[in-house]
N, C-alpha and C positions, 0 to 999 in steps of 0.2 A: 257498312262504314266501321272502321276500327274504333274501339272504345277502350277507355282506361278502366279495367276491371276494379281498380282501387276505389273508384267512385260509386260502385254498386252498393246498395244498402241492404240490410236484412229484408226490408219490405220488397225490394226488387226481386231478391232471390225467392222469397215466399210466394210472390205472385207467379214467378216462373214455375216453381214446384207445383203450384195449384193449377197451372195452365197446361200441363203436359200429362200424358198417361205414363206413369212410371211402371216399369216392369219389375218383376222380382229381382232380376239382375241389377237394375238401376238402384233399387233400395238396398240391396246387399252391398254394393259399392259405396254408397253414401254412408251407411252404418259402419262399414269396415274403416273407412277413412276417418269418420268422426271419432270412433273408439280407439284409434291408434294414439300412442303417447304424443302429447302436444299436437294432436290432429295431423301428424306427419307420418307418411307411409311411403314405401317403395312399391312399384308395380308388382314385384314378386310377392311381397307380404300381402298386398291387397288381393292378389290372386288366391293366395292360401286362405285368407280370412273370408273372402266372398265366394269361394267355390269355383274359381276358374282354374284351368289346367296349366296356365302359364302367365308370366308377367306380361307378355305381349298381348295375350287375350284380354287381360284386365285393362291394359293400357288402351287398347282399341275400343273396348266397351265404355271406358270412362270418357274417352274422347267423343264417342257417339252421344253419351248422356250430356256432356257439356255442350255439344252442338245443338241438341234438342232444346236445352234450356236457353242457349244463346239465341236461337231462332224465335223463341217466345219473347225474349227481352229485346229483340230487334238489334242484337249486338253481334259483331264479328271481330273478335280480338286477334284473329290470325291463327294462333295456336289455341285450339278450343279448350284444352285442359287448363290453360292459363286463366280462363274465366272462373274456374272453380278453385284453383290452387296457385300458390307461388312455388318456386323451386329454390329452397334454401341452399346456400353454398355449404359444402361439407357433407351433403347427403344426410343420412340418419346416423347419429352417433359418431359424426366426424369421418365416416367412411364414404368416400366419394365414388366408389366403384359402381354405384347404381344411383340413378336419378331418384330423388325423393320429392314428394308433393306435400306441401303444408296447406291445409284447407283454409280458405279465406275466412277471416273472423266474421264477416257479414253472412256467409253461408252457414257457419257454425251456429250463429244466433238464429238464423231463419229456421234451421232444422229443429232447434230447441223450441222456438216459439210455435212451430207447427205441430209439436208433439211427436215428431218422427224419431226423436232420440231423447234420451234422458240426460239432462244436464247434471253433472256431478254436484253434490252438495258443497257448501262452502267449507265443510269439515275436511278431514284428512281423506286421502285417496282410498284408505282401507274401508271407508264407509260407502264407497261407490258400489252400485249393483254389479253383480257378476255379469259376464257376457251372456247374451241371450242364447238359450239352447236352440237346437234345430226345431224342436216341437213348438217352442214359444214363437219362433220366427214364422213357422207355417201358420199358426193361429192368428198372429198379428197381421200377416200378409193377407189371409183370408178376409179379415175385417177390412183392411185397406182396399182390396180389390172389389169387395161388395159395395163399397161406398164411393167408387170412382165417379167423377173426377175430384170429388171433395176429399180432403184429407181428414180422417176422423180424429176427434179430440181424444185426450187421455181418458175421458170419462164416457166414451161412446157406450151406448147401452149394450151393444153386442159384446164388448169387452167385459162388461160387468156380468153378462150372462155366461160367458166362458168361465169366469172366476167362480160364479155360483155353481156351475156344473162340475168344475174340476176339483174344488176343495173336498166335497164328500167322496169323490172318486179316489183322490189321493189318500184320504183317511182310510178308506176301505182297502186299497191295494198296497199302499206303502206304509201303513201304520201311522198315518198322519205326517209323514216326512216329506210329502210332496210340496215343495216351495212354490207358492203362487205369488206373482208380483202384485203389489198393492196398486190402487188406482193412480197414485202419484208417479208410478214408474212405467 
C-alpha cells in the first residue's frame, strides 16, 4: 500500500534500521548522505563518497536499501528512494543537470539517535568532526557487524577497547599525533 513518507517518524526509521541487516555498503551510503551539506547529495557524489564506481551503482544500491527498510516498515511509496529522501528542485547548488536527494529529517534524527552518525554541535561548522578515515570506518563497521542485529551505542565496550588499544599505539608509532575520536563522537 502506498504511504506518505512525510508521516514517518524518527522512531519508525529507527525501528526499520534495527530490523534489517545493514551491509557495509548500506552504512556507507547512509553516512555519505548524512554528511553531505544540508544532507543533500547527488548519486554521483554519493558514489564517490561511499566507494561506488558510478552514480548509477550508488542509485541502485540506495534504492535497494530503501526497499529493505520499506519492507520492514510495511510501506511501499512506489519510488523507493522517496522513502529516504526528497528531491529538491534546483538540484545541488542550483544546478539541475543531476538529480539530488535531500535526506528526510526523520531519518536524519533516527541516525543520530541510533548513534550511527555524529550530530554536529550547535556551534559553528568548524567544530564538526572531520570525515571518518577508512581505518576508522573499518573498525566501526567491525563493531557494528559483531553486534548485529543490534546497533551498538556510542559507548559500546568494544569501541572503548579499540580506543584503549590505539592510543598507546599512536603514541609509539606517530609520536602521539594519532587522533582518536572520543566516546561522544
